[in-house]
N, C-alpha and C positions, 0 to 999 in steps of 0.2 A: 291318376297316380303315374309318375314317371318311372318307367321300367329301367332296370340296370342292364338290359340286353343292348349291347353296342356292337356294331359292325365297323371295324376299322378299315379305312380305304386300302391300306397297304396289304391287309390280309385278304381283302376281296379280290384285288387284281394280281397279287403275288408277282410272278415273274413276267406277266404279259406286258408290262410297261415299266420302265425305270423311272419315268417322271410322274408327277402328281396328275391324277386323271381329271382334275377340275371339279367343279361343283356337281352335286347330284341333281339331275334334272328330272328323274322319273323313278318312282317306286310303285310296284303293283305285284300282287301275288298271282300265281298260275290259277286260272279258273277251275282247273281240275284237281289241283293239289295246293291246299293252303299252306303247306310246309315249304313250298318253293317260292322264292321271292326274286323278282327281277329288278335289278338296280341299273339305271342308265347314268353314266357319267358324261359330262359335256364334251370331253375330248374325243368321244367315239367308242368308248369301251362299255360293253354291256355284260353284266355278271348275273348268272342264275345261282342264287344263294340258297343253300339248304338250311332252313332254320333249326332243324333238329340236330344235325351233325355239326352245325356252325362252321361250314366251309363252303367254298364255291364249287358247284358241280361243273359248270361250263362258263367259258368266257368267249365273247364275240367282239372282234375289233374291226372298226371301219375308219378310213382315213379322213372322214369329215365329221364335224361336230354334230352331236345329237340334240334335238329339241324335244322330241316326245316319242313314246313307245306305246303300242296297242297290241292286245292279245287277240288271237283267233279263239273262238269259244271252246274249241277242243283242247286247248292248251299245248298243242304240238307246234304251233307257229306263232311268230309275232312280227310286227312291222315297225320300222323305225323311220322317223323323218329327220332330214339332215339340213345343214346350213347351205348346201349348194343346190337346194331344190330337188333332191332325189329322195325316193322311198326305197328302202331295202327290206325284203322279206326273208326271214331266217327260219330254219328248222331248229327246234330246241336241241336235238341230239347232233346236229351238224354244226360244229363251231368253226369251220374253216372260212368259207366265203358265203355270202348271202345267196339263196337259191334264185332270187330275182332282184334286179335293180331297175327302177323306173324313174325317168325324169319326165313327169307328166306334161310340163309346159316348155321343155327344152327342145330346140330344133335338132333333129337327128341328122348328122352328117352322112353323106352317101358313101364315104370311104370306110365306114364302120368304126370310126373313132368315137371317143367318149362324147356324149352330147354336151353342149355348152352349159355353163353354170347358170342357175337361176336364183331368184331370191329365196331366202330360207323358208322352209315349210315349218310353221311354228307349232302346229298340232295336227295329229292324224288320229282317226278312229276307224276301226276295222270291224264291220258288222255283217253277220251272215244271215242267210235266209234258207228256209227248207227247200224252196223251189227257186232255182235261178242262181245267178252269180252274187257274190258278196258285194257290199257297198264299202268303198274306201272314200272317206270324207276328210278333207284337210283344208287348212287356211294358209294363205301365202303361196310361195312357190312359183310366182309369175316370172316371166322372162324379164331381164333387165332392160330390154329395148321398149317395154310398155311404159314409157314415161307418162305420168299424169293419169294413168288408169286408176280407177277407184279400187278399194280393197275388195278382194274376191274370196268366195268359198267355192271349192271345187268338189263335185260329186262324181266319182267314177263308179260306174255300174256296168260290168261286162265290158263291151267294146265302146260304150258311150262315155263321153266326158263332158259334163255340164259345168260351165263357169258362171257363178251367180255373183253379180256385182252388188256391193253394199254401199249405202249412202255415207257411212262413217267407218272409221277403222274398227276392226274386229278385236274385241277384248278376249272372248272365249266362246266356245260353242259346245253343245251337248246333244247327243243323239238320243231320241226317245224310242224305246223298244217295247215290244209287247210283253216281254218277261223281265222281271227284276233279277233273274238268276244269270250270272255271267257264263255258266257252263252249259247253257242251252242255246239253240238257234235264236238269234236276237230278234229277227223280224222287225227291222227299223221302219218307222212310219213317219217320223218328223225330226227336224233338227232345230234346236233352239239356239239362236245366235245372239250373243250379247254384244252390242256395238257401243261405242263411246257415248252415243246420245239416243239409243233406241234399243228395242228388243224385237227381234224378228223370228218367227217360227215358219219353217219351210215344210211343205207337204211333200214327202218322198213318194207317196203312193199315187200321185197324179202326174200325168205327162207334163213336162215343162217345169216341174217343181215350183208351183205357185206358192205364195206365202199366205198364211192365215190372216184374216182381218183381226187386228189387235184391239180388243175391247178396252184396254187400259191405256191411258195417255202417258207417253214417255217423252213428249216433245214440248214440254213447257219451256225449255230453253233451246228449242230449235233455232230461234233467234233470241239474243239476250232480251230479257224483260226490262223495259224502261219505266213502266208504271202499271198500276193495277187498281181495281176497285172491287168492292165486296158488297153484295146486296143480299140481305136475308129477308124472308117473308115476302117474296115476290108474288105477282099474280100467278095463279096456278096454271094458266094456259101458256105461259112464257116458255118453259122448258120443252113441252111438246112442239111448240111452234119452231123454236130454234133447232131442235133435233130433226124436225121434218125437213127443213131446208139444208141442214148440215149433212144429212145422210146422202143427199144428192151430190155432194162434193167428193164423195169417196171414190177412190180409184177403182177401175174395173180390173178383172183378172185375178181376183182373190180365189183361194181354194173354196170349194163348195162345202167343205166340212166345218164343223164347229171348232172353236178354239180348244186345243187339246189339253190345256193345263186346267185342271178342275179341282184342285185341293182347297181346303179351307171353307169357312162358312162366314156369311155376312153377319154383322152384329144386328141385334134387334133393338134399335134405338127408339126412343119415344118421340124424337123430333120428327114432325111430319111436314114442316113448312119448307118450301123450296128455297134453295140458296144458289146464287150465281156469282161466279168470279169472272171478271173481265181483265185480261192482260193485254197491255200494249207492248209492242216489240220494236227492236231497233231497225228491222227491215220494213216497217210500216204495216205489219199485220196486227190485227186485233182478234183475240180468241175469246170465245165464250165457253165457260166450264160449268157443268153441273156439280155443285159442291154440297148437295143436300146430305144430311147426316155425316157420314165419314167418306163419302164417295167423291171422286174427282174424275169426271168424264167429260171429254171435249165434245161440245155441242156444235159449234159453228166457227168457221174461220173466215175473216174478212181481210182482203188485201187492199189496203188503201193506196199503195204505190201504183196500181195499174191505171189510175186516172191521170198520171203524170207521164211526160215524155222522158224516157231514161237517157236518150241520146241528146245531150245538151250541146249546143253549138259553141263555137269559139267565143262568140260575144257573151255567152252566158257563163263563161268560166269564172268570172269574178264572184258569182253567187255561191260558189263552193266554200267561200270563207266563212259563211255563217254557221256551217256545221262541218264537223271534221270528216268522218267517213260514213255516216249514216244520215243522208239528207232526208230520208223518209221516216225517221224514228218518231214514234208517238210520244208526246210529252204530257198531255192532259186529256182526259176523257170525261164527257158529261152524257148521262144516259137517263132517259125517262122510261121506266119499265112499263108504265100504264099505256103510253102512246107508242112505245117502242122506237121513239126518235133517238138517234145517236149522233153525237157531235164529238169530233176528235180534233185536237190541235197538235200540229207537228212541229218538229224542231226547226223547220225551215220557215217558220212564221206563216203557216197556212192553217185554215180552219175548214174542215169538211163536214157537211151536214148530210146525214143519211136517213132515209125512210125505209121501213120494213115492208116488203112485198112478197107474196107467195107466187107471183107470176114473173116470168122472164120478160125483159124489155130491152130494146135497143135504143140507146140515147144517141141521137145524131150529133148534138152539140152539148157539151157539159156546161151547165150554167156557171158563170164566173163573175165574181166581183173583185175589183182591185181597190185596196184601201191604202191611203197615205197616212201614216201615223208618225208624225215627227214634230215634237213640241220642244222648243228650246227657249231659254230665257235671255239669250243674247239679243243684241240689237239686230234689226232686220236690215239696216242699210249696210252697204259695203264700207270697209275701213276708210277709204279715201273720200267718202261722202259723195262721190260723183256717180253718174249713171242713173238710169231711170229705175225707180223703185216700184215693186209690185206689192200692192196692198194685201195683207193677210186677213183683212176683215171680210166677213161674209157679205156678199152682195145680195140685194133683194131678189128673191126668186131663185137663188142658187140651190142646186141639189148637192148632196154629199159627194165627196171626191171618190167616184167609182167609175169604172167602165161598165158599159151595159152588160146585162147577163149573157147574151150570146157570144160576145166577142172574146178574143184571147189576147194575151200580151204580145206585142210585136216588138222584138228587139231591134228591128231595123229603124224604127222611128223614135228611138230613145233620145232623151235630151243629152246634150253634150256633157252635162254634169253627172251623168250616171243615174238619173232618176227614172222612176216608173218601171224598174226591172224587178220582176218577181224572182224569188229564190229558186223556184221550180216552174217549169213550163207545163201547162195543162195540155193534154193531148188534143189534137184537132180532128182526129178521125173518129168515126162512130164507135161507141162503146157498148158492147153486149154485156148486159148485167143479168146474172143468174138470179133465181129466187133467193131472197134473203135481204141483206142491207144493200140498197141501191143509192148512189150519190144523187142528192137533190140540189146541192149548191156548194161551190168552192169559193172561199174567201181567202184572198192572198194579200199580205202586206208587202208593199213594194219598196225598193230602195229609194231613198230621197237624198239628193245632193251628194251622191257617191257614197252614202253610208247605208249599210244593211239595216233592215228593220230589226227592232228589238224582239227577243223571243217572248212568246205569250206566257204570262204567268198565272192567269186565272180564266175560267171558262164556265158558263152556265147556259142552260136553255130552259124554255118553258113552252110546252106544246099547246097550252090553252091560249097563250098570247101570240104564238107564232114568232117568238123572238129568240135570238141567240146573242149573248153578250160576251165579249172577251176583252182582256186588258193586258197591258204590259207596263214597262217602266215609263212610257210616254203618256199613256192615258187609256181610254176605253173606246170601244166601238160597239154599237147596238145594230144588229142586222135583222131585218124583217125577212124571214125566209119564205113567207107566203108571197109577198110582192117582189122578192129578190132585190131589195134595196137596202142601203145603209141609212138607218134612221138617225143615228147620232154618232159623231166622231169628234172627240175633243180631248184636251189634255186634263190631267188631274187638277191642275190649278184652277181651270175654268169651272170645275164642280163647286169650288168654294165661293167663287165670285168675290165680292168685297169683304166676305167674312173669313178670309184665309187666316188661320191662327198663327201661321209661321212667318207671315210678313216677309215673303221671299223678295230678294232684291235682284235686279238684273245683274248678270255677270259683268257686263261692260258698263263702266261708270259714265260713258259718254251719252248714252241714250236711255230714255225711260222705256219700260217694258210696254210693248203693244200686245193687245190680246191676239192670241193665235187662232182665233176662230172657234166656232162651236156653239156660242150662245148669243142670242140677241138681248135677252134680259135674264140676269142670273140672280136677281133679288127675290126674296120670298114674296109670295102672293099668288093670286089665282092666275092660272095659265090661260092664255088666249090662243087663238089660231096663229097669231104672229109670233108666239113664244116658241114655236117649234125650233129645235136645235139643228143648226145646219153647219156644215164645214165647207171651206172654200173649194171651188171647182177648178178654176184655172190659175189659182195663185201658185207661183213657183216658190217652194220653200227652200231657201238657200242657206238656212241655218245649219251649222255644223253640230254634230253630236259630240259633245265633249263631257266627260264625266270623270271626276277624280277617282283614282284607283281604289282608295280606301273606302269609298262609298259603295263599291259594287256589291259586296255581300248583302247589303240591305235592300238590294233590288230584286232578289230572288225569293219567291214564296216557298217556304220550306214544306208546306203541307201539300203541295202538288209535286209532280214528278219531273225533275229536270231531265234533260236529254242524256243519252249515254255518253259518258266522257265528261260531262259538265258537272263539276262538284262544287255546288255553292257553299258547302260547309268547309271546303278546304281552306278558306280564308280565316277560319276560326282557330288557327294554330293547333288544330287537331285536339283541342281540349274540350270543345263544345260547351264551354261554360262561361263564355264572355257575356257580360251583361249587355242587354240590348235595349238601352234606354231610348225612349222616343223624345227626349227633351230637345228643345230648340238648340241648345248649346252643343249637344253631341253631334248634331247634323250640320252645324255651322250655318244654319238658317237657309241653306240653298240645296239641300239634298233633293235628288229627283225622287218623287213619291210614286212608287209602283202601286198598281191595283193588285190586291192580294186575294180578294174573295168577292163573290156575288151571292145574292139571294133574292129570288122572286117570291112575292107574297101579296096577299090582299090584307091591308092593314090601314092604320090611320097615318096618312102621309105627313101631316103637320100637327103641331101642338094644338090640342083643343078640338081637333076634327071630330065630327059626330058620325061620319059615314066612312065606310071602308072603301079603299081605293086600291087598284092594282099598283104595286110599287116595285121598284128595283132598289135593293139596298147594296151599297158599294163599300167594301172594306179596303183600306189602304195599308201600305207597309209602315206608315207612321202612326198607326193605331186609330185612325179616324173612320167613323161610319157615316156615310153620306146617303141621302135619300133622293131618289128620282121618282116622281109620280108619273104614271102612264095614263094616257087617254087613248083608249082603243076604239076603233070604228065599230059600228053595229055589225052583227054577224051577217053571214050570207054574202051577197054580191058586193055590198059596201066595204066588207073587209078586204076585198081584192083591189078596191079603187082608192079609198080614202087613206090618208097617211096615219101612222101611229105617232102620237105626240108625247114627248118626254119633257117634263119641266122639273128643274131642281126644287127640292123642298127643304134644303138646308142640311145642317149637320145634326145627327142624333146624339152621338156620344164619342168620347175619346178615351182610349186605353193605352197602356204601355205595351210596346211591341206591335208587331204586324198582326192584323186581324186574320184569324184562321177560319172561324166558323160563326155563322149566324143562324138562328132558328127562332120560331115564334110558338108560344103556347097560349092556351085560353085560360080562363079563370079557374078551371078545374085541374089545370096542370097537364092537359093533353096537348100533344103537338098539333099545330095547325099545318097540314100539308099544303104544298103549293098546288095551285089549280093545274089541271091537266086535261087533255083531250083523249078520249079512248081511241085505241087503234082502229083504223079502218083501212081497207085495201086501196092504196093510192092509184093503182093502175086501172081501176074500174070507175068510169065516169058516173058521178052521182050528183044530184041536185045539191047545191050548197046549203039550201035551207034544211033539207032532210039531214044532211051531215051535221048541221048545227044543232039539230034536235038531240043528237046523241052526245053532243059535247057536254062534258061533266066538269063542273067547277065545284069547289068547296062551297057549301051553302053559306050565304052571308047572314049573319045574325041580325036581329032587329036592333037598331041603335038605341042604347039606353037613354034615359031622360035626364038623370041627375049627374052632376059632375063626379060624385063619388063613385057611381057605377061606371062612369067612363074610365076612371083611373084603374079599374079592375077588370076591364074587358079583355085586354091582351097584354102579353109580356114578351119583350124581345130578349133573347139570351145571346150574348155576344162573348166570344172567347178569343183572346189574343195569345201571343207567345208568352205573356207574363201573367195575365190575370183574366178573370171572367166577371161580367156584370149582367144584372137583370134589370131591364128598363121597363117601367110601367107605361102603357100607351092608352090613350093619347096624351097623357100628362107629361110624358118624356122625363120622368123622374127616376133616378137610380134607387131601387129599393134593396138590392143586395149587391155586394161586391166582395170578391175573394181574390187574394194574391196567391197564385198557384205556385210560382217559383221565383226566387230572387237570384239564385246563383246560376241557374241554367235557363233553358227556354224550351217551349213546347214545340215539338215537331209536327204532331198531328192531333187535332181535336175534332170530335164529332158529338153532336147531340143525338143520343140514341134512345130507342124505345126498349124498355125492359118489361118484364112481366108485371112488376109492381108500379111502373110509372116511367118517367123520363129521367135521364141523367146525362151529365157531360163527361165523356171519356177522353182522357189526355194521355199521350205518350211523350215523355220528356227526354231531352237529349242526354240526361244523366242516367237513363235506363229505367226510370220509374214509370209505372202505369198507375194513373190516378183517376178516380171517378168522383164527381160532385153531384149532390142532389139538385133537383130543379123543382121549384125556383129558389130554394133557400141557399144553394151553393155550399151545403155542408159536406166536408170530406167524408166519403163513404169507404174508400179503399186507397191505399198507397202501398204499392208493391215494387220493390227493387227488382225488376224482371231481368233486364239485360242491358249492359252498357252499349252505347252506340259506337260500335267498332268499325262499321262498314257503311258507306254511303248507300249501299243497296237497301239497308234496313230503313233508313230515313226516306228513301224514294218510294218504297212499296208498302209501308205500314199503313193500315187503315182499319177503322172500327166499323161495325155495322150493328143492326138491331139485335136484340135478344142475347146480348152478352157474347158476341163473337168478334174476333179480330184475326188478322192475318198479316204476314209479311214474307218476303223471300229471305230465308236464313242462309242460302247459298245460291249460286247461279242456277242450280238444278232442283231446288227444293222449296216448296211452299210450306211454311209453318203456320198452322192454325192454332189459335189459343182461345180460351174462354175465360171470362170473368163473371160467369153466371153460376150460382150455387146449384141451380137445378141441373145444369149440364154436367157439372162436376160429379153430382151424386149418381148420375146415370151413365157415367163414362164407361164403366165396365161393361154395361149392356150394349153400348154403342159400338165398342171395339169388336172386331171380328176375331175368329179363331183361325190361326195360321195352319194348324195341323188338325186333321180329322182322322179317326181310326177307320181303316179299311181292312177287308179280309185279305190275308196273304195268299197269293196264288199258289196253286199246288206245285211242289218241286218237280223238276223233270224226272221221269222214270228211268232208272239206271238200266233196266232190261235184265233178262236172265243171265246172258253170257257175261255181261259187264260185271254183274254181281258175283258171278262164279269165278271169273278170272281177275277180278280186281281192277277193271278198267274204268270204273266210275269215279266220281269226285271224291277226293280224300279230305276228310275234315281234320282239324288240329285243335287240341286243347290249348288255346293261347294263354289262358289264365295260368295254367301250370307252367308253360314254357317261359312266359315273360314275368312270372311272379317273383317275389323277393327270394323265395327258397331256391329256385333254379337259376335265376339271373342275377341275384344280389341286389344291393341298393344302388340307386342312381347317384351320381356325383351331384352334390348340392350346387356346385358352380355351373353345372350344365344348363339348368333352367330354373326359373322361379315361378311359383304359382301365385298369380294375382287374382284374388277373389273379385267377382263382379258385383254389381249393385243389386243383384236379385233377378237378372234377366228382364224380359219384357214386362213381367208383372210389376217389377219394381218401378219401371219407367211409367207405367200406367198409374201406379199409386202415388207418384210424386206430384200429381196434378193439384192436389189441395191438402190441407192439414188433416181433416177428418178422413177423407178418402184415402190419404196416404197411410194413416194409422190402420185403417181397415185393411188396406192392401198388404201392409207389412204383417198384420196378424194372419191374413189369408196365406201369405207366402210361408210364414212360420208353420201354419197348420199343414200346408202342402208338403213342406219339407219333412215335418214330423210324420205325416201320413206316408210319404215316400219311404222314409227310413223304416217305419213299421211294416210297410209292404215288403221291403227288402228282407226284413227280419222274418216276416211270415214266409216268404219264398225260401229263405235258407232253412227255416224250420221244416217246411214241407219237403225240401230236398233231403234233409237229414233223416226225416221219417221214412221217405221212400227208400233211401239207402239202407236204413236199418231193417226195413221190411224185406228188401232184396237179400240182405245178408242173412236174415232169419230163414228165408226160403232156401237159400243155398245150403245153409248149415243143416236144415231139416232133411234136404235131399241127400246130403253126404251121410247123415246119420242113418237114414233108411238103407242106403247103399252098403254101408259098412257094418251094420249091427249083427248080421249073421256070419261074418267072416272071422276066422281065427287070426291070431296075431301073426302066424307064420305065412298066412296067405296074402299079406299086403305086399 
């Protein structure tokens, strides 16, 4: 209820100032007398207002603007902070000048003049102790000559002044004290400081004022998040392993005490499976978070930028064009939880492969591969037809275009046309790698013919095969990280061979297209040892990269995370509803076809196969799924020596729109996971054969005998921006097809495991979240969740198993959502309680003499003073009451229909119970008052019953 009690500024200041005193910057009551209110005006006027008599008792005037006021606990003094960096201490009954003026950070002149002005002190707190000097704590107030100094909190205790630097600007701070009563000795023990990007708690009881170790993460946006991945139902040993290595990264010098803020209770959720969120950041860091149940706890932080040289030479300046201000930004991440292998692709066209180790190691030379990926359909010869031409065809015995693993790029020996320059230079000094993720191999795309490499649009790894594959708008490259070699490096057109459905024409009519390398034989058929795909070694690619502007939006995969600052959706007229047809006419028959997704699996490579083969499925931006069959060397020592062979197996299927996700299921509808190798300690030498014994691959089923059984043994689920298809293998016939959207397009699609089976989960650009059954592709859910208003949502949205999904709803917040009924029904139990009841500490003892002479705290009946009877009704134009949605309970209940109804009923019951409780309290108070009145009346009757009327 808004009270009618109003204090007019002109009545408060009266004749102390003729001008308006400015905004009210502070209001607080005297800790010893609730009837005395102190009001601070910005201009420097402070008024002590008597609430009962409705007039000002004292006025205090200072010639500098006031920012904050704090009381001494006895209520006889208060302290003000001012805009010139001074602190003034005043006696309540002395309204002339302050009894003390301090400029904590101002230089004191020798001639006794006023100290120089400092920056404003934005807030001050005045806390007392039973033994020793009081604490004066304030923010700001630094000297103006401290240019570039970080924001500071100052603690003054006796003769000592400690200046505590903060990493971010201070928003507010609060002193934690032993007592909740303001009229007692405060005994401060900690200061909670809210920064723009963090929360810091300082220990006041320990020398040096160390900070408490914060158990809660507030640094999700320490560097802007550029991409993220979400994994549910991870191996149970992952979180302890990551926490073990992450705990060693923590800074030293924390307070020895426990975190002092202990309110609230954790929710008792039924979810017991571990969940991990991985975030990639603009500064090149990768963070692992424990997201189990409703928790978000940082586990481990990986800095990928430390393997690169930050001091780039003048010759390398041209490489800054490929990325604006964050050359180390993470663009895509691929992670194998079982083997703990991690692969990240950066915005500067680099791929880094990491192994997990519990041991520290010093790497003398970082293993490096340089890859040239530049495929163009122009003619190879120069325009005038003269000069010696370099063949782009592979030569017999040629190895893929890479530099050897130990070497580093040398800018001094670059070609005159600007080739072979990487965007970042790998450091040449020894690298000390702490326990955790340690770099195993760096792959860099280099400049070709003065053109920067195209950014990587898709990435995948398989720990069982020892392969990493990445692609961009030029083509794809397969890297064997065990042998540290490039197995395959070719353009997208070469994947089709002679079966290219788009019949691309060379851009120049003078010359016919020459193959740009990569394949010796691209027709279907059995692969021989000569069929191994190679790319040119010494061929100088002089073809210029030219691409029509209108085609650029089709070159970016929307289901992966673009770099910070790169908005692939900005070309869509901000409507996000342009049709993305993959017809030949719409691309003018010569669009550059980007690689949009990969999937490793053991399946039937070709139509009619009877044996399972390790395969790599490749999805393109034009909706084509292509198959590459893998021939892996035997395990053990042979795996280190013999090459991995990839042979094209043709095209599986074509869909509308860019391919987003591929998965495989068996005849029972269960997902077929990719083969993986269990984690082992890489820094301990072990026999290769023993290591191979623990290698775990998905069991290969016995090949069926009849063709009917063959057709039902496996199914490929493929989802694009527009539609989904289920393909029976090995017959390669489409058995189910569903058009997901016609007017919009899918941003993210995942084939996820639910409690009842598999489903395809899709997030559409028009804001709809949809799920389809597998394999029937029946629509199960279609919810208009939220419109795509920010590129951040498109960049970070991801689904995971068991009905979980997440995205960044703002630069500082992760929003987790669920589309599982089981989770919705248990949401109330999962959520914690913010407030828990505690026993109120005993109030300070007034003492005999204070009680006798009235020196203790004075209480005030504020309901009577501010009520409608005494203060009148408030003006309707002064404020308007806007009812909320039912508080946090209402927000919880909005999760789903049934749960929402239950929550609303629960809120209504709570409100009814609260009103009944208030009524019961009022009834009890009335009964107590009636009982007291009855007792007083009875005493009066006994006192007066024997007296005559004239004795009164």
